[in-house]
C-alpha positions as CSV (number, residue, x, y, z in Angstrom):
1,M,30.1,0.2,-17.1
2,N,30.6,0.2,-13.3
3,D,27.2,0.7,-11.7
4,Y,27.1,3.4,-9.0
5,K,26.2,2.1,-5.6
6,T,24.2,4.3,-3.3
7,T,25.4,5.4,0.1
8,W,23.7,4.3,3.3
9,R,22.9,8.0,4.0
10,E,21.0,8.1,0.8
11,K,19.3,4.8,1.3
12,I,18.1,5.8,4.8
13,G,17.0,9.3,3.6
14,Y,15.0,7.7,0.8
15,G,13.4,5.2,3.1
16,V,12.3,7.8,5.6
17,G,10.0,9.2,2.9
18,A,8.1,6.0,2.9
19,I,7.2,6.4,6.6
20,G,5.2,9.6,5.8
21,L,3.5,8.0,2.8
22,D,2.5,5.0,4.8
23,L,1.1,7.0,7.7
24,S,-1.4,8.4,5.2
25,Y,-1.9,5.0,3.6
26,G,-2.5,3.4,7.0
27,M,-5.1,5.9,8.0
28,F,-6.9,5.6,4.7
29,Y,-6.7,1.8,4.1
30,S,-6.9,0.6,7.7
31,Y,-9.1,3.1,9.5
32,L,-11.2,5.1,7.0
33,S,-13.8,2.3,6.6
34,Y,-14.3,2.0,10.4
35,Y,-14.4,5.8,10.8
36,L,-17.0,6.2,8.1
37,S,-19.2,3.3,9.0
38,S,-19.0,3.0,12.8
39,V,-18.2,6.6,13.8
40,L,-20.0,8.8,11.2
41,G,-22.6,6.1,10.5
42,L,-22.5,6.2,6.7
43,T,-24.3,3.3,5.0
44,E,-22.6,0.3,3.5
45,G,-24.3,1.0,0.2
46,F,-22.6,4.4,-0.1
47,L,-19.2,2.9,0.6
48,L,-19.7,0.1,-1.9
49,L,-20.6,2.7,-4.5
50,I,-18.0,5.4,-4.0
51,T,-15.0,3.0,-4.0
52,P,-15.4,1.6,-7.5
53,L,-16.4,5.0,-8.9
54,A,-13.2,6.4,-7.5
55,R,-11.2,3.6,-9.1
56,I,-12.7,4.5,-12.5
57,W,-11.2,8.0,-12.1
58,D,-7.9,6.5,-10.7
59,G,-7.7,4.4,-13.9
60,I,-7.4,7.7,-15.8
61,N,-5.6,9.9,-13.2
62,D,-2.8,7.5,-12.1
63,P,-1.3,6.9,-15.5
64,M,-1.9,10.5,-16.4
65,M,0.2,11.6,-13.4
66,G,2.8,9.0,-14.4
67,S,3.1,10.6,-17.8
68,I,3.4,14.1,-16.3
69,V,6.2,13.0,-14.0
70,D,8.0,11.3,-17.0
71,S,7.9,14.6,-18.8
72,T,9.0,16.7,-15.8
73,K,12.5,18.3,-16.0
74,T,13.6,20.7,-13.2
75,K,16.8,21.7,-11.4
76,M,15.7,19.4,-8.5
77,G,15.2,16.6,-11.0
78,K,12.3,14.6,-12.3
79,Y,10.8,13.0,-9.2
80,R,11.6,15.0,-6.1
81,P,9.5,18.2,-6.8
82,W,6.4,16.1,-7.2
83,I,7.1,14.2,-3.9
84,L,7.1,17.5,-2.1
85,I,4.0,18.9,-3.9
86,G,2.1,15.6,-3.5
87,A,3.0,15.1,0.2
88,M,1.8,18.6,1.2
89,S,-1.4,18.2,-0.8
90,N,-2.1,14.7,0.5
91,A,-1.5,15.9,4.1
92,I,-4.1,18.6,3.8
93,V,-6.7,16.3,2.2
94,L,-6.0,13.5,4.7
95,S,-6.8,16.0,7.5
96,L,-10.0,17.1,5.8
97,L,-11.1,13.6,5.0
98,F,-11.1,12.7,8.7
99,T,-12.8,16.0,9.7
100,S,-16.5,16.2,9.2
101,F,-17.1,19.7,10.6
102,G,-20.3,18.6,12.2
103,M,-22.0,17.9,8.9
104,S,-24.7,15.3,8.4
105,G,-27.1,13.9,5.8
106,T,-26.6,14.7,2.1
107,K,-23.9,17.4,2.8
108,L,-21.8,14.9,4.6
109,Y,-22.1,12.2,1.9
110,I,-21.1,14.7,-0.8
111,Y,-18.2,16.1,1.3
112,I,-16.8,12.6,2.0
113,A,-17.1,11.6,-1.7
114,V,-15.2,14.6,-2.8
115,M,-12.4,14.2,-0.2
116,Y,-12.3,10.5,-0.9
117,V,-11.5,11.1,-4.6
118,L,-9.1,14.0,-3.7
119,W,-7.1,11.7,-1.3
120,G,-6.5,9.3,-4.2
121,M,-5.4,12.1,-6.5
122,T,-3.0,13.8,-4.1
123,N,-1.6,10.4,-2.9
124,T,-0.8,9.6,-6.5
125,M,1.1,12.9,-6.9
126,A,3.5,11.7,-4.2
127,D,3.5,8.0,-4.5
128,I,4.3,7.6,-8.2
129,P,7.4,9.8,-8.2
130,Y,8.6,8.3,-4.9
131,W,8.6,4.6,-6.0
132,S,9.6,5.6,-9.6
133,M,12.9,6.9,-8.2
134,V,14.2,3.3,-7.4
135,P,15.6,2.7,-10.9
136,S,17.2,6.1,-11.0
137,F,19.5,5.5,-8.1
138,T,21.6,2.7,-9.5
139,N,21.7,0.1,-12.3
140,D,23.4,-2.5,-10.0
141,P,20.8,-5.2,-9.4
142,K,21.9,-6.1,-5.9
143,D,22.2,-2.4,-4.8
144,R,18.8,-1.8,-6.3
145,N,17.3,-4.7,-4.3
146,L,18.9,-3.2,-1.2
147,V,17.4,0.3,-1.9
148,A,14.0,-1.3,-2.4
149,T,14.4,-3.4,0.8
150,V,15.3,-0.3,2.9
151,A,12.3,1.6,1.4
152,R,9.9,-1.3,2.2
153,T,11.4,-1.5,5.7
154,F,10.5,2.1,6.4
155,S,7.2,1.7,4.7
156,G,6.5,-1.1,7.2
157,I,7.4,1.2,10.0
158,G,4.9,3.7,8.8
159,Q,2.1,1.1,8.6
160,G,3.2,-0.3,12.0
161,L,3.0,3.1,13.7
162,I,-0.6,3.5,12.5
163,S,-1.7,0.0,13.5
164,I,0.1,0.1,16.9
165,L,-0.6,3.6,18.0
166,T,-4.1,4.4,16.7
167,P,-6.0,2.1,19.1
168,I,-4.0,3.8,22.0
169,I,-4.0,7.4,20.8
170,L,-7.6,7.7,19.6
171,P,-9.2,7.4,23.0
172,I,-6.7,10.0,24.4
173,L,-7.5,12.4,21.6
174,S,-11.3,11.7,21.5
175,S,-13.8,13.9,23.3
176,G,-17.4,15.0,23.1
177,M,-20.8,13.4,23.2
178,E,-20.2,11.5,20.0
179,T,-17.5,9.3,21.6
180,T,-18.3,5.6,21.2
181,D,-18.3,3.1,24.0
182,K,-14.9,1.9,22.6
183,G,-13.4,5.4,23.2
184,Y,-13.4,6.5,19.5
185,S,-14.8,9.8,18.3
186,A,-14.8,12.0,15.1
187,S,-12.7,14.6,16.9
188,G,-10.1,12.1,17.9
189,F,-9.8,10.8,14.3
190,S,-9.5,14.4,13.0
191,K,-6.7,15.3,15.5
192,W,-4.8,12.1,14.7
193,A,-5.1,12.6,11.0
194,I,-3.7,16.2,11.3
195,I,-0.7,14.8,13.3
196,C,-0.1,12.2,10.6
197,G,-0.3,14.9,7.9
198,I,2.4,17.0,9.5
199,A,4.6,13.9,9.8
200,L,4.0,13.1,6.2
201,I,5.3,16.6,5.1
202,L,8.3,16.3,7.4
203,F,9.5,12.8,6.3
204,S,8.9,13.6,2.6
205,S,11.1,16.7,3.0
206,I,13.9,14.6,4.5
207,C,13.6,12.2,1.6
208,V,13.8,14.9,-1.0
209,F,16.8,16.8,0.4
210,S,18.9,13.7,1.2
211,T,18.7,11.9,-2.2
212,K,20.0,12.5,-5.7
213,E,18.6,11.3,-9.1
214,R,21.3,9.9,-11.4
215,H,20.1,7.5,-14.1
216,V,17.3,9.7,-15.2
217,V,15.7,9.4,-18.7
218,Y,13.5,12.4,-19.5
219,N,10.6,11.9,-21.8
220,N,9.6,15.0,-23.9
221,D,6.6,13.4,-25.5
222,K,3.3,15.2,-25.0
223,F,0.8,13.6,-22.8
224,S,-1.7,11.3,-24.5
225,F,-4.0,8.5,-23.4
226,K,-2.9,6.6,-26.6
227,K,0.7,6.6,-25.3
228,I,-0.4,5.4,-21.9
229,F,-2.4,2.5,-23.3
230,K,0.5,1.7,-25.6
231,V,3.0,1.5,-22.7
232,I,0.7,-0.8,-20.7
233,K,-0.3,-2.9,-23.7
234,G,3.3,-3.2,-24.9
235,N,4.6,-4.5,-21.6
236,D,3.0,-7.9,-21.1
237,Q,4.8,-8.4,-17.8
238,L,3.4,-5.2,-16.4
239,V,-0.1,-6.6,-17.0
240,V,0.7,-9.9,-15.4
241,F,2.3,-8.1,-12.4
242,M,-0.9,-5.9,-12.0
243,I,-3.0,-9.0,-11.7
244,F,-1.1,-11.2,-9.3
245,A,0.0,-8.2,-7.1
246,M,-3.5,-6.8,-6.9
247,I,-5.0,-10.1,-5.8
248,S,-2.3,-10.8,-3.1
249,N,-2.4,-7.2,-1.8
250,A,-6.1,-7.4,-1.5
251,G,-5.7,-10.3,0.9
252,W,-3.4,-8.2,3.2
253,Y,-5.7,-5.1,2.9
254,L,-8.6,-7.3,4.1
255,T,-6.8,-8.1,7.3
256,S,-5.4,-4.6,7.9
257,G,-8.8,-3.0,7.2
258,T,-11.0,-5.5,9.0
259,A,-8.7,-6.0,12.1
260,V,-10.3,-2.9,13.8
261,Y,-13.7,-4.5,13.4
262,Y,-12.5,-7.9,14.7
263,F,-10.8,-6.5,17.9
264,T,-13.4,-3.8,18.5
265,D,-16.7,-5.6,17.6
266,V,-15.9,-9.3,17.8
267,L,-13.5,-9.4,20.8
268,G,-14.6,-6.2,22.4
269,E,-10.9,-5.3,23.1
270,P,-9.8,-2.5,20.7
271,T,-6.5,-1.9,22.5
272,A,-5.6,-5.6,21.9
273,Q,-5.1,-4.7,18.3
274,S,-2.0,-2.8,19.3
275,L,-0.3,-6.0,20.5
276,F,-1.5,-7.8,17.4
277,S,0.0,-5.1,15.2
278,T,3.2,-4.9,17.2
279,I,3.8,-8.6,16.7
280,G,2.9,-8.2,13.1
281,A,5.4,-5.4,12.7
282,V,8.1,-7.7,14.2
283,G,7.2,-10.3,11.6
284,S,7.4,-7.7,8.8
285,A,10.8,-6.6,10.0
286,L,12.0,-10.2,9.9
287,G,10.5,-10.6,6.5
288,L,12.6,-7.7,5.2
289,V,15.7,-9.7,6.2
290,V,14.5,-12.7,4.1
291,I,15.4,-11.3,0.7
292,P,19.1,-10.3,1.5
293,I,19.7,-13.7,3.1
294,L,17.9,-15.9,0.6
295,S,19.2,-13.9,-2.4
296,K,22.6,-15.5,-1.7
297,K,21.2,-18.9,-2.8
298,F,17.9,-18.2,-4.6
299,S,16.6,-16.1,-7.4
300,N,14.1,-13.3,-6.8
301,R,11.4,-15.5,-8.4
302,T,12.0,-18.3,-5.9
303,I,12.2,-16.0,-2.9
304,Y,8.8,-14.4,-3.9
305,Q,7.2,-17.8,-4.1
306,I,8.6,-18.7,-0.6
307,S,7.3,-15.4,0.7
308,L,3.8,-16.0,-0.5
309,S,3.8,-19.6,0.8
310,I,4.9,-18.4,4.3
311,A,2.1,-15.8,4.3
312,I,-0.5,-18.4,3.3
313,V,0.6,-20.8,6.1
314,G,0.5,-17.9,8.6
315,Y,-3.0,-16.9,7.5
316,I,-4.4,-20.5,7.8
317,L,-3.0,-20.6,11.3
318,M,-4.5,-17.2,12.2
319,F,-8.0,-18.4,11.1
320,I,-7.7,-21.6,13.1
321,F,-6.4,-19.9,16.3
322,G,-8.6,-16.8,15.9
323,P,-12.2,-17.2,14.7
324,V,-12.2,-21.1,15.1
325,L,-10.5,-21.7,18.5
326,G,-10.5,-18.2,20.0
327,I,-6.9,-18.3,21.3
328,T,-5.8,-14.7,20.9
329,I,-2.1,-15.3,21.9
330,A,-1.8,-18.0,19.3
331,L,-3.5,-15.7,16.8
332,D,-1.0,-13.0,17.4
333,L,2.0,-15.4,17.1
334,S,0.6,-16.7,13.8
335,Y,0.4,-13.2,12.5
336,T,4.2,-13.0,12.9
337,I,4.5,-15.9,10.4
338,A,2.1,-14.3,8.0
339,S,3.8,-10.9,8.3
340,I,7.2,-12.4,7.5
341,G,5.8,-13.5,4.2
342,I,3.9,-10.2,3.6
343,G,6.9,-8.0,4.3
344,S,9.1,-10.0,2.0
345,M,6.3,-10.1,-0.6
346,F,6.1,-6.3,-0.8
347,V,9.9,-5.9,-1.2
348,G,9.7,-8.5,-4.0
349,Q,7.0,-6.6,-5.8
350,T,9.0,-3.3,-5.7
351,I,12.0,-5.1,-7.2
352,F,9.8,-6.7,-9.9
353,L,8.5,-3.2,-10.9
354,A,12.1,-1.9,-11.3
355,D,12.8,-5.0,-13.5
356,I,9.6,-4.4,-15.4
357,V,10.7,-0.8,-16.3
358,D,13.9,-2.2,-17.7
359,Y,12.0,-4.9,-19.5
360,G,9.8,-2.3,-21.1
361,E,12.8,-0.4,-22.4
362,Y,14.4,-3.7,-23.6
363,K,11.3,-4.8,-25.5
364,N,10.0,-1.5,-26.8
365,G,13.0,0.8,-26.9
366,T,11.5,3.5,-24.7
367,R,11.7,4.0,-21.0
368,N,8.6,4.9,-19.0
369,E,9.4,4.6,-15.2
370,S,6.6,6.8,-13.9
371,I,3.8,5.4,-16.1
372,T,4.9,1.9,-15.1
373,F,5.2,2.7,-11.4
374,S,1.8,4.5,-11.5
375,M,0.4,1.0,-11.9
376,K,1.7,0.2,-8.4
377,G,-0.5,2.9,-6.8
378,F,-3.4,1.9,-9.0
379,L,-3.2,-1.8,-8.2
380,Q,-3.1,-0.9,-4.5
381,K,-6.3,1.1,-4.9
382,M,-7.9,-1.8,-6.8
383,A,-6.8,-4.1,-4.0
384,Y,-8.6,-1.7,-1.6
385,T,-11.6,-1.9,-3.8
386,I,-11.7,-5.7,-3.5
387,Q,-11.3,-5.3,0.2
388,T,-14.3,-2.9,0.2
389,I,-16.5,-5.3,-1.8
390,F,-15.8,-8.2,0.6
391,L,-16.0,-6.1,3.8
392,F,-19.0,-3.8,3.1
393,G,-20.7,-6.4,1.0
394,G,-20.5,-8.8,4.0
395,L,-21.4,-6.2,6.6
396,G,-24.3,-5.0,4.5
397,M,-25.7,-8.5,4.2
398,M,-25.5,-8.7,8.0
399,N,-27.1,-5.3,8.6
400,Y,-24.1,-4.1,10.5
401,N,-25.2,-0.5,10.7
402,E,-28.4,-1.4,12.5
403,Q,-26.5,-3.5,15.0
404,I,-24.1,-0.6,15.7
405,L,-27.0,1.6,16.4
406,S,-28.5,-1.0,18.7
407,G,-25.2,-1.5,20.5
408,V,-25.3,-5.3,20.0
409,I,-23.3,-7.2,17.3
410,N,-24.8,-10.7,16.8
411,S,-22.8,-13.9,16.4
412,S,-23.4,-14.3,12.7
413,T,-21.9,-10.9,12.0
414,K,-18.9,-11.7,14.3
415,S,-18.3,-14.9,12.4
416,A,-18.5,-13.0,9.1
417,I,-16.0,-10.5,10.2
418,G,-13.6,-13.3,11.3
419,I,-13.9,-15.0,7.9
420,I,-13.4,-11.8,6.0
421,C,-10.3,-10.9,8.1
422,F,-8.6,-14.3,8.2
423,A,-10.1,-16.9,5.8
424,V,-10.5,-14.9,2.5
425,P,-6.9,-13.5,2.4
426,P,-5.1,-16.9,2.0
427,V,-7.5,-17.9,-0.7
428,L,-6.6,-14.8,-2.7
429,M,-2.9,-15.4,-2.1
430,V,-3.1,-18.9,-3.4
431,I,-4.7,-17.6,-6.6
432,S,-2.0,-14.9,-6.9
433,L,0.8,-17.5,-6.5
434,I,-0.7,-19.7,-9.2
435,I,-0.8,-16.7,-11.6
436,F,2.7,-15.6,-10.7
437,K,4.3,-19.0,-11.3
438,A,2.4,-19.5,-14.6
439,K,2.8,-16.1,-16.2
440,F,5.7,-14.0,-14.8
441,K,8.8,-14.6,-16.9
442,I,11.4,-11.9,-16.0
443,H,13.9,-14.2,-14.4
444,G,16.9,-16.3,-15.3
445,K,18.3,-15.8,-18.8
446,L,15.8,-13.1,-19.8
447,R,16.5,-11.0,-16.7
448,D,20.2,-11.2,-17.4
449,E,19.7,-10.2,-21.0
450,V,17.6,-7.2,-19.9
451,H,20.2,-6.0,-17.4
452,D,23.1,-6.3,-19.9
453,Y,21.1,-4.4,-22.5
454,I,20.3,-1.5,-20.1
455,S,23.9,-1.4,-18.9
456,E,25.4,-1.3,-22.4
457,K,22.9,1.3,-23.5
458,R,23.7,3.6,-20.5
459,A,27.5,3.1,-21.1
460,T,27.1,4.1,-24.8
461,A,25.0,7.2,-23.9
462,E,27.7,8.3,-21.4
């Protein structure tokens, strides 16, 4: 069977959708914590409580949504209708999450808790079908790698736009008596979130109307938790992937979520984060070139190990030049090195998930793309939970809220922020690398067997 290869128009159209998704991701994972703690003044204890509680629901909701997508059959296809529905819903909730309507006290806590959970649910509606589409484009391994690389490239652009523009745009959009001494306000966050929500809908629409689903396997089984648990339990490599990806992603989320605290509270230069993020975006772009170049000589497994190793080296240098020596320029340049590894790491993870879908069909005889890909969104949320535990656990121990109210951040708290931002991530990545090398086995002969099995099965079906 000759595997269809996607056109560049389709690759670009698909990738554009990731920009919108990551605008929402970036606001949630990189700035929500600071907005809630430093702008609205919510306590660390509340944030430590709501995050794991939301993850309990996500553990039910994410695979449930995956199962619903797997059973969807419309004229538009299996995935694209949900991308549109999810994007529009997530855009509305994102705007509401960053708009407090002047509430305070118990009403504010309840409102934020509800919006927090709804953001996760609506994000899942768009994210699962979006990334689940990767195997449906083509069965050709190299073309599939390229599709994943393009999508991760645009995903990085979305994250980069948030990281680079937010410190600059927030002071411009901010107004009112509640504006902090760093130029941030609740109204500024609200306006910026609305803008990001509109962009999310626009980019998702471009994605939906410029792509086509080809190798689609519809699943007519009725939804059941028993089936979901069976799919997860029956795919040992999915479980391994969940563990090593969650741990490494948590390291990156720690930096992306704590950077605003480091540049705003430690250095007192919030706009300096824009240069830091810009340099990081350059590194991520270079990292996306790593896989196509190295794939000519190395396997995906080896490339992934190289990627994580580069990220670890970059983080060690960041900690030395940042919190230890205080050389900001060297810190920024070190972030380039770390970002090369991180950008390549994320592409590798997307490729592995497509392989894991094929492996599940090879091993169990049934194909469950969306349930499998729902684990990607869930592991990201779990990684964010780990970030929250480290960040707000540390800030709570340092009585950060009291220091914010007094207007003075002490040296111990500044040191803690530096450690959380730059020292903890490489430790997590080393642990992730060890687990990956020891337990992930879809490579070499097994990967070839899986691909041959899938190709022959599709040829027979046609």
